C-alpha angles and dihedrals in degrees: 000000000000117000118254110227119229097269093176091061090050091051091048091050090053091046091049089059093056091089092058124099111294116262116267096219095191095053102039096059097181128151113263093025099116096065087058087053091050094053093043090053091045091054092050090048089050090232120179112258091246092054092049091048090048090053090053092050091050090050094048093046092051094052091045086067101041141035113268090219090063096063141041100258093201092053090050088048092053091047090048089056091051093045092048089057089058095044092051095038089237102168092189090072107090122177094231090054091047090051095050096042092046091047097046093044090052094042104044115208096018122124120241113277120268118224091276136123093283091054094050091044091054092044091053091047092053092048092047090047089052090057090046092051092048093051093044090053090051090247087291103139096155099125110190104198124197094229097090091050091049090052092052094046092048091052090050093046092047090060090044100053095034132246095269095058094037094053095044093074132026097251094147094049092048094048092049090048093050091049095050092046092048086068088073087074128069086216088083087077090064093070138058114255089243090055092047090053093050092045093053092045090049090052090052090052091048091047092058097032095241115165115205110228120249094017131116119208091195090063117063092203091054097053116126094241097057096085089050102043114013096189094054115107138190089253090056088050096055095040091056093043091052091047092053092048089050089056091060093045092051094045091050089051093049094048092047094055 
């Protein structure tokens, strides 16, 4: 069996860098930077977690179809945030707020835009980018997120392992955190939402050393996830776990530079 890295220490390392000087997104110019920008903007906009995750999926799906060098990634990110608000019927996402948060996060120290030419130019760019994204995705805006599956699997597993074990460690919180953070990576598009949910829940169990009763890790057919998702394999499990761990490594690297 492959070794599970200490994900908690990676998370703590990332969290310890939060007090550092904010990232200058324009100057850093590193791969994987824009998803950080999306989630920073989402936090400032007080978006619901599902809306933020939806924005990340829209962004990743768009750049799966096109070359990143052909478009302004930060503009597409801002438009993805706005579009996600519509997809998820999140009434708290207003275009003026998206414009000002996106602008101020990208241009540290600047005041929000007044209703001047620059504001209207950015507003028009976001709206046009929204149409471009929609066309590029073939008007398929049905975003099937893994969150609902994770909730169902956690409820099932809670009854399985028992309330005493389940409440002794924050499995649910860890799994939800891993899932949300996995949206920083385009690798999330490689897997079915059901597989992503199981992978993140499996990582949470591994993190806290919780053994599910009446299961045998040496036997693929006797793994705890088989009754929940029949087409999920051990290889899927470790691929997703490694992808999530890579997100924390990469974020720690970005915030340390």
